[in-house]
N, CA and C of each residue as an Amber inpcrd file, in Angstrom:
protein
   495
 -14.3870000  -0.4730000  -8.6930000 -13.4180000  -0.5710000  -8.6550000
 -13.7750000  -0.8660000  -7.2910000 -13.0810000  -1.6450000  -6.6380000
 -13.0070000  -1.9720000  -5.4550000 -12.2920000  -1.0800000  -4.0970000
 -11.2780000  -0.8030000  -4.8440000 -10.2640000   0.0820000  -4.2100000
 -11.0560000   1.3620000  -3.2480000 -12.0630000   1.8720000  -4.4190000
 -12.9990000   3.2330000  -4.0510000 -13.4100000   2.9540000  -2.3930000
 -13.8990000   1.8120000  -2.1930000 -14.5870000   1.8230000  -0.7760000
 -13.6100000   1.4680000  -0.1110000 -12.6700000   0.7100000  -0.6370000
 -11.2710000   0.7490000   0.8240000 -11.1380000   2.2890000   1.2930000
 -10.6210000   2.7160000   0.1000000  -9.8810000   4.1280000   0.4320000
 -11.2290000   5.2600000   1.3450000 -12.2570000   4.6070000   0.9230000
 -13.3270000   5.8190000   1.3380000 -13.2510000   5.6670000   2.9400000
 -13.2840000   4.1960000   3.6270000 -13.1060000   4.0450000   4.4820000
 -12.3640000   3.6470000   5.8120000 -11.0340000   3.6050000   5.0510000
  -9.6290000   4.4210000   5.7970000  -9.6980000   6.1040000   5.7370000
 -10.0440000   6.6250000   4.8470000 -10.3040000   8.0330000   5.1050000
 -10.9710000   8.2270000   6.1250000 -11.9730000   7.7440000   6.1450000
 -13.4060000   7.9710000   7.3820000 -13.0780000   7.5460000   9.0430000
 -12.0230000   6.2890000   8.7250000 -11.6970000   6.2140000  10.0010000
 -10.1550000   6.8430000  10.3230000  -9.7950000   7.6650000   9.2280000
  -8.5220000   8.3550000   9.6640000  -7.3870000   7.4650000   9.9960000
  -7.4290000   6.6200000   8.6210000  -6.3130000   5.7130000   8.6880000
  -5.1970000   6.4780000   8.1500000  -3.9150000   6.5090000   8.5470000
  -2.8950000   7.0270000   7.7450000  -2.5130000   5.3660000   6.8570000
  -2.2180000   5.9920000   5.8380000  -1.7850000   4.9830000   4.7380000
  -0.9900000   5.2900000   3.4990000  -0.8420000   4.9270000   2.6920000
  -0.0390000   5.3600000   1.4290000  -0.3750000   3.9940000   0.2460000
  -0.9740000   4.6420000  -0.6760000  -1.0570000   3.2590000  -1.6440000
   0.0790000   3.0180000  -2.4840000   0.9710000   1.8570000  -2.7130000
   1.8950000   1.7900000  -3.2290000   1.5840000   0.8560000  -4.5740000
   2.5440000  -0.1230000  -5.1240000   2.1060000  -1.0090000  -6.2720000
   1.3400000  -0.6100000  -7.3920000   1.0430000  -1.3240000  -7.6090000
   0.1760000  -1.3400000  -9.3600000  -0.8120000  -0.2600000  -9.5040000
  -1.6880000  -0.2690000  -8.2990000  -2.9820000   0.8370000  -7.8380000
  -1.9640000   2.3840000  -8.2600000  -1.3960000   2.5320000  -7.1000000
  -0.2200000   3.8300000  -7.3090000   0.1260000   4.2250000  -8.7480000
   0.5630000   3.2700000  -9.2820000   1.2150000   3.6200000 -10.7390000
  -0.0720000   3.9850000 -11.4730000  -0.8650000   3.1780000 -11.7810000
  -1.9700000   3.3770000 -12.2040000  -2.5340000   4.9270000 -11.8900000
  -2.6580000   5.2120000 -10.5360000  -3.1670000   6.4290000  -9.8930000
  -2.0570000   7.9960000 -10.2650000  -0.6710000   7.3750000 -10.8650000
  -0.3200000   8.1280000 -11.3010000  -0.2470000   8.2770000 -12.2920000
  -0.5810000   7.5980000 -13.3510000  -0.8530000   8.4740000 -14.2670000
  -0.6330000   6.7970000 -15.7160000  -0.1360000   5.7990000 -15.3200000
  -0.0180000   4.3730000 -16.0500000  -0.9230000   3.5380000 -15.7920000
  -1.9060000   3.2640000 -16.5840000  -3.1950000   2.2470000 -16.8180000
  -2.7510000   0.9260000 -17.0820000  -2.6180000  -0.1910000 -15.9840000
  -2.1810000  -1.3920000 -16.0930000  -3.2400000  -2.5950000 -15.5170000
  -3.0620000  -3.7040000 -15.7810000  -4.1490000  -4.1320000 -14.4330000
  -3.5940000  -4.6250000 -13.7090000  -3.6640000  -4.5080000 -12.5160000
  -4.0610000  -4.6510000 -11.2050000  -4.5260000  -5.6020000 -10.3960000
  -4.5140000  -6.9300000  -9.3920000  -5.7760000  -7.4370000  -9.3230000
  -5.4800000  -7.1610000  -7.4650000  -4.9500000  -6.8220000  -6.9780000
  -4.9840000  -6.2570000  -5.4290000  -4.7170000  -4.6130000  -5.7370000
  -4.8280000  -4.8620000  -4.1250000  -4.4530000  -3.4040000  -3.4840000
  -3.0380000  -3.1230000  -2.3490000  -2.1900000  -2.5460000  -2.7840000
  -1.0950000  -2.4330000  -1.9050000  -0.7860000  -1.6050000  -1.1820000
  -0.6900000  -1.5730000   0.0540000  -0.8890000  -0.4800000   0.9340000
   0.1900000   0.1610000   1.8930000   0.9280000   0.5450000   2.4250000
   1.7930000   1.0470000   3.3360000   1.0790000   1.9920000   4.3480000
   1.4960000   1.4030000   5.8830000   0.5800000   1.8620000   6.5190000
   1.4290000   2.3510000   7.8810000   1.2270000   3.4660000   8.5600000
   2.0570000   3.4040000   9.9080000   1.6240000   2.2810000  10.6570000
   2.8420000   1.9780000  11.3820000   2.3360000   0.4860000  12.2070000
   2.3040000   1.0850000  13.5590000   1.7190000   2.4110000  14.3130000
   1.6110000   2.6220000  15.9610000   0.5390000   1.7900000  16.0250000
   0.5750000   1.8800000  17.1390000  -0.7080000   0.8250000  17.9810000
  -1.8000000   1.6050000  17.7950000  -2.3240000   2.8660000  17.5740000
  -3.6620000   3.6230000  17.4760000  -3.6600000   3.4330000  16.1140000
  -3.0170000   3.4790000  15.0610000  -3.4200000   3.7170000  13.6980000
  -3.8480000   1.6990000  13.1220000  -3.1130000   1.1860000  14.1440000
  -3.2480000  -0.0820000  13.5710000  -4.5700000  -0.5480000  14.5000000
  -4.9310000  -0.1880000  15.5810000  -6.5830000  -0.7030000  15.7740000
  -7.6310000  -0.0710000  14.8440000  -6.9230000   1.4600000  13.7550000
  -8.5050000   1.8420000  13.1600000  -8.3820000   1.1740000  11.9200000
  -6.8640000   0.7780000  11.5580000  -6.8570000   0.0370000  10.3490000
  -7.6100000  -1.3350000  10.4400000  -7.3780000  -1.7410000  11.8440000
  -8.0530000  -3.4880000  11.7380000  -9.0960000  -3.4780000  11.8000000
 -10.3670000  -2.1650000  12.5510000 -11.3840000  -1.9260000  12.7440000
 -11.7140000  -2.0830000  11.1270000 -11.3870000  -1.1400000  10.5310000
 -11.8980000  -0.6160000   9.1930000 -12.1680000  -2.2720000   8.4070000
 -10.7930000  -3.0220000   8.2070000 -10.5950000  -3.9460000   7.7610000
 -11.5710000  -5.2720000   7.7210000 -11.7870000  -4.8430000   9.3520000
 -12.7630000  -6.2300000   9.8620000 -14.0970000  -5.6470000   9.3280000
 -14.4610000  -4.3120000   9.3930000 -15.8080000  -3.5880000   9.2450000
 -16.0170000  -4.2670000   7.6190000 -15.0500000  -4.4030000   6.9350000
 -15.1160000  -4.4490000   5.1330000 -14.9950000  -6.0310000   5.1740000
 -15.0300000  -6.4980000   6.1440000 -14.7580000  -8.4480000   6.1000000
 -13.6950000  -8.7600000   5.3150000 -12.4880000  -8.2340000   5.6320000
 -11.1980000  -8.3420000   5.3240000 -10.6510000  -9.1290000   6.3460000
  -9.9020000 -10.4560000   6.3310000  -9.2950000 -11.0900000   6.9670000
  -8.1430000 -11.4420000   6.4950000  -6.9810000 -12.4710000   7.8480000
  -5.5400000 -12.0430000   7.1130000  -5.5470000 -14.2160000   6.7380000
  -4.9480000 -13.6360000   5.3520000  -4.5930000 -14.7860000   4.4660000
  -4.2960000 -16.2110000   5.8050000  -3.1850000 -15.6220000   6.4300000
  -2.4390000 -17.0740000   6.9000000  -2.7390000 -16.6240000   8.6080000
  -2.4850000 -17.8880000   9.3640000  -3.1620000 -17.6990000  10.9340000
  -2.8490000 -16.1200000  11.5680000  -3.1770000 -15.6150000  12.2890000
  -3.0550000 -14.5630000  13.1750000  -3.6520000 -13.6100000  13.2490000
  -3.6000000 -11.8770000  13.5120000  -4.7130000 -11.2190000  13.4480000
  -4.1320000  -9.8360000  12.8930000  -4.8190000  -8.9290000  12.6160000
  -4.6920000  -7.6460000  11.9800000  -4.0620000  -6.9740000  12.7530000
  -3.7590000  -7.0110000  14.1030000  -3.0490000  -6.2150000  15.4900000
  -1.7740000  -6.4970000  15.0520000  -1.4520000  -7.6010000  14.9290000
   0.1750000  -8.2970000  15.1220000   0.6670000  -7.4130000  14.2110000
   0.4310000  -6.6900000  12.8980000   1.3260000  -5.7110000  12.7040000
   1.6080000  -5.1600000  13.6200000   1.5430000  -4.9430000  14.4570000
   2.1020000  -3.5950000  15.2180000   3.1250000  -4.1800000  16.2240000
   3.2820000  -5.3710000  15.8560000   4.2200000  -6.1390000  17.0710000
   5.8400000  -6.2940000  15.9970000   6.5570000  -5.5660000  16.5770000
   7.9110000  -5.8280000  15.8560000   7.9180000  -6.9620000  15.9010000
   8.0920000  -7.5150000  17.0770000   9.2420000  -8.8930000  17.2970000
   8.2960000  -9.9210000  16.1770000   7.3190000 -10.0830000  16.1830000
   6.0830000 -10.5950000  15.4420000   6.4310000 -10.4390000  14.0080000
   6.5430000  -9.2930000  13.5650000   7.1440000  -8.9340000  12.3580000
   7.8600000  -9.3080000  11.7580000   9.1330000  -9.1950000  12.5450000
  10.5950000  -9.5660000  12.3250000  10.7190000 -11.5090000  12.3200000
   9.7890000 -12.0000000  12.8530000   9.6910000 -13.6140000  12.7310000
   9.1980000 -13.7050000  11.3000000   7.8630000 -13.0030000  11.6250000
   7.4520000 -13.5360000   9.6900000   9.0690000 -12.9630000   8.8980000
   9.2290000 -11.4720000   8.5160000   9.9690000 -11.6660000   7.7830000
  11.9080000 -12.7050000   7.6520000  11.9640000 -13.2160000   8.6980000
  12.8670000 -13.9050000   8.8080000  12.6150000 -15.5610000   8.5410000
  11.5800000 -15.9310000   9.0910000  10.9200000 -17.4500000   9.5080000
  10.5080000 -17.7380000   8.4230000   9.1220000 -16.8790000   8.0460000
   8.6250000 -17.1680000   6.6220000   8.7120000 -16.2720000   5.5650000
  10.0660000 -15.3330000   5.7260000  10.2310000 -15.1340000   4.3260000
   9.1630000 -14.0690000   3.9400000   8.6010000 -13.1450000   4.7180000
   7.1540000 -12.8510000   4.2070000   7.6720000 -11.0690000   4.0070000
   7.0640000 -10.6150000   2.7760000   7.0680000  -9.3060000   2.3630000
   6.0330000  -8.4090000   2.7190000   4.6470000  -9.0500000   2.6360000
   3.2400000  -8.4810000   2.6510000   2.8040000  -9.3160000   3.6490000
   1.9980000  -8.5410000   4.3320000   0.7840000  -9.5040000   4.9950000
  -0.6530000  -9.1390000   4.3090000  -1.3250000  -9.8670000   3.8680000
  -2.0260000 -10.6090000   2.8410000  -3.6900000 -10.0730000   3.5770000
  -4.8700000  -9.8210000   3.2480000  -5.5760000  -9.6020000   3.5310000
  -6.8120000 -10.2830000   2.5660000  -8.0120000 -10.8290000   3.0870000
  -8.6520000 -11.2440000   1.7090000 -10.2340000 -11.4100000   2.1540000
 -10.9880000 -10.6120000   1.7150000 -12.2200000 -10.6530000   1.5100000
 -13.2410000 -12.0020000   0.4350000 -13.3890000 -12.7620000   0.9470000
 -13.8360000 -14.1040000   0.4230000 -14.8210000 -13.8550000  -0.3740000
 -16.0710000 -13.2490000   0.1850000 -17.0200000 -13.0280000  -0.4030000
 -16.7060000 -11.6640000  -2.0650000 -16.1740000 -11.2680000  -1.7660000
 -15.7700000 -10.1590000  -2.8520000 -14.3920000 -10.6760000  -3.8170000
 -13.9370000 -11.5190000  -3.3040000 -12.2960000 -12.3020000  -3.8800000
 -11.4010000 -11.1980000  -3.9440000 -11.5030000 -10.1000000  -3.0170000
 -10.5240000  -9.3960000  -2.9770000  -9.3400000  -9.6630000  -2.1010000
  -8.4460000  -8.5400000  -2.6120000  -6.8110000  -8.9380000  -1.7020000
  -6.1550000  -7.4990000  -1.2320000  -5.8030000  -7.4360000  -0.4320000
  -4.8830000  -6.2140000   0.0460000  -3.8410000  -6.9910000   0.9020000
  -2.5820000  -6.2540000   0.1210000  -1.3780000  -6.5220000   1.1260000
  -0.7830000  -5.2950000   1.5870000  -0.3150000  -5.6720000   2.8810000
   0.1480000  -4.6780000   3.7440000   1.9060000  -4.7400000   3.6930000
   2.7630000  -3.9520000   3.0140000   3.8530000  -4.0500000   3.6040000
   4.5330000  -4.2680000   4.5870000   5.2920000  -5.3580000   4.9840000
   5.9440000  -5.7490000   5.9580000   7.2900000  -5.0870000   6.6610000
   7.9580000  -5.2610000   5.3550000   9.1470000  -4.8530000   5.2640000
   9.5810000  -3.2920000   5.2330000  10.8800000  -2.7150000   5.7870000
  11.2240000  -1.5290000   6.3210000  12.1300000  -1.3040000   5.3360000
  11.7040000  -0.8600000   3.9580000  12.2910000  -0.6270000   2.8740000
  12.0000000   0.7260000   2.8240000  11.3460000   1.5710000   3.0120000
  10.7850000   2.8400000   3.7960000  10.4100000   3.2340000   4.7930000
  10.6890000   4.2690000   5.4150000  10.2530000   4.7440000   6.7910000
   9.0820000   5.5040000   6.6630000   7.9750000   5.1370000   7.1670000
   6.1890000   5.9600000   6.2890000   6.7540000   7.0720000   7.1180000
   7.0410000   7.6580000   8.0910000   6.9430000   9.3840000   8.3440000
   6.9980000  10.1560000   7.2540000   8.8540000   9.9330000   6.7740000
   9.5190000  10.3530000   5.9300000   8.1380000  10.1680000   4.5490000
   7.9200000   8.7670000   4.1520000   7.5540000   8.9010000   3.0140000
   5.9690000   9.4990000   3.1500000   5.1230000   9.4300000   4.1050000
   4.1070000  10.2430000   4.4740000   3.7300000  12.0050000   4.3020000
   5.5910000  12.2670000   4.7650000   5.3580000  13.4090000   4.5990000
   5.4580000  14.0750000   2.7600000   6.0380000  13.1790000   1.9490000
   5.7440000  13.2250000   0.5540000   4.9040000  12.8200000  -0.2840000
   4.0990000  12.3070000   0.2840000   2.8610000  11.3030000  -0.4150000
   2.6760000  12.5510000  -1.4490000   1.8750000  12.1480000  -2.1370000
   1.0610000  12.9030000  -3.3580000  -0.7930000  12.4230000  -3.2590000
  -1.6320000  13.6910000  -2.9020000  -2.6660000  13.1690000  -2.9430000
  -3.3880000  13.0730000  -4.6270000  -4.0420000  12.4390000  -4.6950000
  -4.7100000  12.3020000  -6.2390000  -6.6930000  12.5350000  -5.3510000
  -7.2810000  13.0150000  -6.3010000  -8.4710000  13.3460000  -5.5660000
  -9.3870000  12.1730000  -6.9310000 -10.1220000  11.6210000  -6.7630000
 -10.9050000  10.8590000  -7.4410000 -12.7580000  10.9370000  -7.0650000
 -13.0820000  11.7480000  -8.0330000 -14.6070000  11.2240000  -7.6560000
 -14.7010000  12.1580000  -6.0190000 -14.4060000  13.3460000  -5.6100000
 -14.4700000  13.8280000  -4.2550000 -13.6170000  13.0390000  -3.1580000
 -13.0300000  11.6650000  -3.7900000 -12.1570000  11.2090000  -2.7150000
 -10.4680000  11.4720000  -2.8050000 -10.0360000  12.0280000  -1.5460000
  -8.6530000  12.0460000  -1.4230000  -7.8090000  10.8990000  -1.2440000
  -7.0890000  10.5410000  -2.6750000  -6.2660000   9.0310000  -1.9170000
  -5.0110000   9.3500000  -2.0590000  -3.9320000   9.1340000  -0.8210000
  -2.8050000   9.3540000  -0.6250000  -1.9710000   8.2190000  -1.0210000
  -1.1600000   8.7400000  -2.2010000   0.1530000   7.9390000  -2.8940000
   1.2980000   7.9260000  -2.8780000   2.0730000   7.1020000  -2.5810000
   3.4320000   6.9750000  -1.9660000   4.0250000   8.0280000  -3.3220000
   5.5240000   8.4320000  -3.0830000   5.7850000   9.4630000  -4.0070000
   6.2460000   8.7670000  -5.6300000   6.4330000   9.1750000  -6.4220000
   7.1910000   8.4880000  -7.5020000   8.3560000   8.4010000  -7.1360000
   9.4050000   8.7430000  -6.0160000  10.4360000   8.7310000  -5.7670000
  10.4050000   7.2210000  -5.1450000   9.7480000   7.0970000  -4.1220000
   9.2930000   5.9400000  -3.1930000   9.2520000   4.9000000  -4.0410000
   8.1900000   5.3020000  -4.9950000   7.8440000   3.8910000  -5.3830000
   8.8950000   3.1040000  -6.7200000   9.2990000   4.3040000  -7.3110000
  10.8790000   3.9480000  -8.0220000  11.6250000   2.6510000  -7.1670000
  11.7540000   3.4010000  -5.8060000  12.9980000   2.6120000  -4.8910000
  12.1160000   0.6920000  -4.9480000  10.8550000   0.9500000  -3.9070000
  10.2670000   0.1160000  -3.9960000  10.1490000  -0.9080000  -5.0240000
   9.8300000  -0.6140000  -6.6920000  10.0070000  -1.2170000  -8.3730000
  11.5410000  -1.8570000  -8.3920000  12.5830000  -1.3270000  -7.8480000
  13.8140000  -1.5750000  -7.7190000  14.3950000  -2.4230000  -7.1580000
  13.8210000  -2.4230000  -5.9240000  13.6280000  -4.0230000  -4.8160000
  13.1280000  -5.3060000  -5.2820000  11.9110000  -4.6550000  -5.8210000
  11.3700000  -6.0100000  -5.9350000  11.5550000  -6.7510000  -7.4620000
  12.0040000  -6.0680000  -8.3320000  12.6550000  -6.7820000  -9.3420000
  11.9260000  -7.5240000 -10.3580000  10.6530000  -7.8710000 -10.0310000
   9.5350000  -8.7690000 -11.3180000   9.5610000  -8.1980000 -12.1630000
   9.0710000  -8.9330000 -13.3940000   8.8280000  -8.3690000 -14.7120000
   7.9180000  -7.2930000 -14.9840000   7.2710000  -7.1460000 -13.9210000
   6.0510000  -5.9970000 -14.1760000   6.8210000  -4.7450000 -13.4160000
   7.3600000  -4.9470000 -12.0100000   8.2110000  -4.1960000 -11.7370000
   9.0730000  -3.6330000 -12.3780000   9.8200000  -4.0240000 -13.2960000
  10.8900000  -3.8970000 -14.5610000   9.9770000  -2.6150000 -15.4530000
   9.0140000  -3.0100000 -15.8220000   8.0600000  -2.5560000 -16.6480000
   7.8790000  -0.8500000 -16.1420000   7.0780000  -1.3530000 -14.8260000
   6.4260000   0.1650000 -13.7620000   7.6660000   0.8810000 -13.6290000
   8.8900000   0.7090000 -13.5590000   9.8150000   1.2820000 -13.0610000
  10.0060000   2.2290000 -14.3910000  10.1860000   1.3060000 -15.4770000
  10.5430000   2.4620000 -16.8900000   9.5820000   3.2780000 -16.6440000
   8.3320000   3.1310000 -16.8430000   6.9220000   4.3220000 -17.1100000
   7.1500000   5.4330000 -15.9750000   7.6460000   4.7700000 -14.2410000
   7.2770000   6.1910000 -13.1520000   9.1320000   6.8470000 -13.4370000
  10.0810000   5.9660000 -13.9400000  10.9870000   7.2590000 -14.3220000
  10.7410000   8.1980000 -15.6550000   9.7400000   7.3310000 -16.2840000
   9.5570000   8.6740000 -17.6920000   8.3580000   9.8080000 -16.8210000
   7.3880000   9.1490000 -16.0480000   7.1790000  10.4830000 -15.4110000
   7.8960000  11.1160000 -14.5470000   8.4010000  10.8300000 -13.9320000
   9.8010000  11.4090000 -12.8980000  10.1480000  12.3240000 -13.9020000
  10.9940000  12.1440000 -14.9860000  11.8660000  12.9110000 -15.5710000
  10.5210000  14.2190000 -16.4920000   9.3550000  13.4430000 -17.1000000
   8.4040000  14.6240000 -17.2630000   8.1750000  15.5450000 -16.4450000
   7.7590000  15.3780000 -14.8640000   7.6680000  16.0040000 -13.7620000
   8.9240000  17.3650000 -13.7260000  10.0110000  16.6120000 -13.8020000
  10.8670000  17.3960000 -13.3330000  11.1000000  18.4850000 -14.7220000
  10.5630000  18.3050000 -15.5330000  10.6860000  19.0560000 -17.0190000
   9.9160000  20.1330000 -17.0040000   9.1740000  20.0480000 -16.4950000
   7.6630000  20.8470000 -16.2770000   8.0660000  21.9750000 -14.9470000
   8.7870000  21.6790000 -14.5760000   9.0810000  22.4420000 -13.0960000
   9.9620000  23.9750000 -13.5880000
């Protein structure tokens, strides 16, 4: 799984991130196919620098013209959202045919989501996931067919967890 090397590199470089999307749904306990990795990262200058350095070391480049560092520019992000209808900033590793999507819309507040994260341990690797509550919100907003299926499963997981309390 290419995700593992990504998580390891992000952790080693102290990048503040959360796994969202299909990979997060998988790690919360519902296995389904996903071909990319969706991340929610802190957009402060320090974190963006660490993230950019990590992605470049792993040979990831933006799919659209621009630089990873531009993620930290609020005006540029707002322009992407308004002018290009951008929802994610995609990075691509051509050699490995791998895609990482970074959420650019502010559906969630990173600091709040980070406090509520769930840490999953896989082979001694700690992976920070968005909470079930946050994933439910994101899936409700996305509303695609696969998101509706994920939403149903996430609601079931949330109910089961609530019943275990």
